[in-house]
C-alpha positions in Angstrom: -0.1 -0.2 -0.1 1.4 3.3 -1.1 1.8 6.5 1.1 -0.5 9.2 -0.2 1.3 12.5 -0.1 -1.1 15.0 1.7 -0.7 18.6 0.6 0.4 20.9 2.8 -2.3 23.8 3.9 -1.2 26.8 2.2 -0.2 29.3 5.0 -1.5 32.8 4.4 0.5 35.9 6.3 -1.3 36.6 9.6 -2.6 39.9 9.9 -2.3 41.2 13.4 -5.6 41.5 15.2 -4.6 44.8 16.8 -3.7 46.3 13.4 -6.9 44.9 11.7 -9.2 46.5 14.3 -7.3 49.5 14.2 -7.7 49.9 10.5 -11.4 48.9 10.7 -11.6 51.7 13.5 -10.2 54.4 11.3 -12.1 53.6 8.1 -15.4 53.9 10.2 -14.3 57.1 11.5 -13.4 58.5 8.2 -16.8 57.1 6.6 -18.7 58.9 9.3 -16.6 62.0 9.2 -17.4 62.2 5.5 -21.1 61.6 5.9 -21.3 64.3 9.0 -19.8 66.9 6.7 -21.6 66.0 3.4 -25.1 65.9 5.6 -24.0 69.7 6.5 -24.5 69.0 10.2 -21.3 70.8 10.9 -20.3 74.2 8.9 -17.6 73.8 6.3 -15.7 76.6 8.3 -15.6 74.5 11.1 -14.9 70.9 9.7 -13.8 70.0 6.2 -14.7 66.7 4.6 -12.1 63.9 3.9 -12.6 64.2 0.4 -11.9 67.9 0.5 -8.7 67.3 2.7 -7.4 64.9 -0.2 -8.3 67.5 -2.9 -6.5 70.2 -0.8 -3.6 67.8 -0.8 -3.5 67.2 -4.2 -3.4 71.0 -4.8 -0.8 71.5 -2.2 1.4 68.9 -3.4 1.2 69.8 -7.0 2.1 73.5 -6.8 5.1 72.3 -4.5 3.7 74.5 -1.6 3.4 71.6 1.1 6.9 69.9 0.1 8.6 73.3 0.6 7.1 73.7 3.9 8.0 70.3 4.8 11.6 70.8 3.9 11.7 73.8 6.1 10.3 72.4 9.1 12.3 69.0 8.5 15.6 70.8 8.4 14.7 72.9 11.7 13.5 69.7 13.2 16.8 67.7 12.2 19.2 70.3 13.3 17.9 70.7 16.6 17.4 66.9 17.3 21.0 66.2 16.2 22.5 68.9 18.3 20.3 67.3 21.4 21.7 63.9 20.5 25.4 65.0 20.1 25.6 67.5 23.0 22.5 65.5 25.3 24.2 62.2 25.2 27.6 62.9 26.5 26.2 65.2 29.5 23.7 63.0 30.3 26.2 60.1 30.3 28.7 62.2 32.5 25.9 63.4 34.7 24.8 59.9 35.6 28.0 58.5 35.7 30.1 60.9 37.7 28.3 61.8 41.1 29.7 65.4 41.3 29.1 66.2 37.8 25.1 64.9 38.6 25.2 67.1 41.5 26.1 70.2 39.3 24.0 69.6 36.1 20.8 68.1 37.8 19.7 71.5 39.5 20.2 73.5 36.3 18.4 70.8 34.3 15.6 70.7 36.7 14.8 74.5 36.7 14.9 74.5 32.7 12.6 71.6 32.7 10.1 73.2 34.9 9.9 76.3 32.6 7.5 75.6 29.8 9.8 75.3 26.9 7.4 77.5 24.6 7.6 80.4 27.1 11.2 80.4 26.5 10.7 81.5 22.7 10.2 85.1 23.0 13.5 85.3 25.1 15.2 82.9 22.3 13.7 85.5 19.7 15.2 88.5 21.4 18.7 86.7 21.5 18.6 85.2 18.0 16.1 87.1 16.0 13.1 85.4 13.9 14.8 82.9 11.2 16.2 79.4 11.2 18.4 79.3 14.6 15.5 80.3 17.0 13.5 77.1 16.1 16.5 75.4 16.3 17.2 76.0 19.5 13.6 75.7 20.8 13.9 72.1 19.5 17.4 71.4 20.8 16.2 72.5 24.4 13.2 70.3 24.3 15.0 67.3 22.9 17.9 67.8 25.1 15.9 67.6 28.3 14.0 64.4 27.6 17.3 62.6 26.4 19.2 63.8 29.7 16.5 62.9 32.0 15.8 59.5 30.7 19.6 58.6 29.9 20.6 59.9 33.5 17.8 57.5 34.8 19.0 54.7 32.7 22.7 54.9 34.0 21.9 55.1 37.8 19.4 52.0 37.3 22.3 49.9 36.5 21.7 46.5 38.0 24.2 46.4 41.0 24.5 42.7 40.7 26.1 42.9 37.3 28.2 45.9 39.0 29.5 43.4 41.9 29.8 40.8 39.5 32.6 42.9 37.5 34.1 44.4 40.4 34.6 40.9 41.8 37.0 40.0 38.6 38.8 43.4 39.3 37.1 45.2 36.3 38.5 48.6 35.7 36.2 51.7 35.8 36.5 52.2 32.0 35.6 48.5 31.4 32.7 48.5 33.8 31.3 51.6 32.3 31.4 50.1 28.8 30.7 46.5 29.3 27.8 47.0 31.9 26.8 50.5 32.6 26.1 51.8 29.3 24.5 48.7 27.5 22.2 48.5 30.6 21.2 52.2 30.0 20.6 51.6 26.2 17.0 51.1 26.6 16.3 54.0 28.5 18.4 56.1 25.9 16.3 54.9 23.3 13.3 56.0 25.4 14.6 59.3 25.8 15.1 59.7 22.1 11.5 58.6 21.3 10.2 61.1 23.7 12.5 63.8 22.5 11.4 63.1 18.8 7.9 63.6 20.0 8.5 66.6 22.0 10.7 68.2 19.1 8.1 67.7 16.5 5.3 69.7 18.7 7.6 72.6 19.4 8.9 72.8 15.8 5.3 73.5 14.8 4.6 75.5 17.6 7.5 78.0 17.0 6.5 78.2 13.5 2.9 79.1 14.1 4.2 81.9 16.4 7.1 83.6 14.5 7.9 82.2 11.0 7.3 82.8 7.3 7.5 79.2 6.2 7.1 75.6 7.6 4.3 73.2 8.4 3.4 75.6 11.5 3.2 78.7 9.5 0.9 76.6 7.1 -1.4 76.0 9.9 -1.3 79.5 11.1 -1.8 81.0 7.7 -4.6 78.7 6.7 -6.3 78.9 10.1 -6.5 82.6 9.8 -7.9 82.6 6.4 -10.5 79.6 7.2 -9.2 77.1 4.8 -9.9 74.2 7.1 -9.0 71.5 4.4 -5.3 73.2 4.0 -5.1 73.1 7.7 -6.0 69.5 7.9 -3.6 68.7 5.1 -0.7 70.2 7.2 -1.8 68.8 10.5 -2.0 65.4 9.3 1.5 65.7 7.8 2.7 66.3 11.2 0.9 63.6 12.7 2.0 61.0 10.0 5.5 62.1 10.5 5.5 61.9 14.3 3.9 58.5 14.2 6.2 57.0 11.5 9.4 58.0 13.6 7.8 56.9 16.8 7.4 53.4 15.3 10.5 53.1 13.8 12.2 53.9 17.3 9.6 51.7 18.9 11.0 48.9 16.7 14.7 49.4 17.5 13.6 49.7 21.1 11.9 46.2 20.9 14.8 44.8 19.0 17.4 46.0 21.7 15.2 44.9 24.7 15.3 41.3 23.4 19.1 40.9 24.0 19.2 42.8 26.9 20.7 40.7 29.6 19.1 39.9 33.0 20.5 38.5 36.3 18.5 35.8 38.0 
């Protein structure tokens, strides 16, 4: 009796239940939004329909206006965040690793963190004027604070069992730092970076709304003052999509790093 080959079932790619439910939720929300707008239940001055927003997106994209403003905001965001990372990481590591440096820097950072970042913007304008670097400085401050707080907390939260184990093998201070302290603080560092990205996106838009002649924030303020709600939604959705994409990318990196982080039983 010959064996019959049983065909293997075809495995379709599994769709995450969370993603499916989220997609259905967003789709139903957009449909309901369109129906409410078309029915005239809300004035078009207050709420634009999704179809009108798509049409406005096409116009702004075809004219190059959206691209131009996105480039301006992206440049201010990128430079400010890069400076926050380049300057913030070494300063944060120093404050977390060296006790006296932490005593010196912590009160200054705490005072700056307690002050509303946007409230500092008028002072920044007085010193730097309205242009490129005033937005960069505001983005830098907001990003630096998030990175500093998270990174110093991560270094100070190093598992003491690993430290005692390294010291029992006569590990030097540099070896202890590079082999145990810094790798253990990487998840905190990534968390601080993720928080910094979100805060920087918000602050660059707010700064452009207050004092700018270009950028996504300027678009929101300009079209809001002229009651062009569809264009306002285009600028707002552009900011939201950018923030969500960056956040998800950093979440993926954070999840990947968290899988190999060692633990002591």
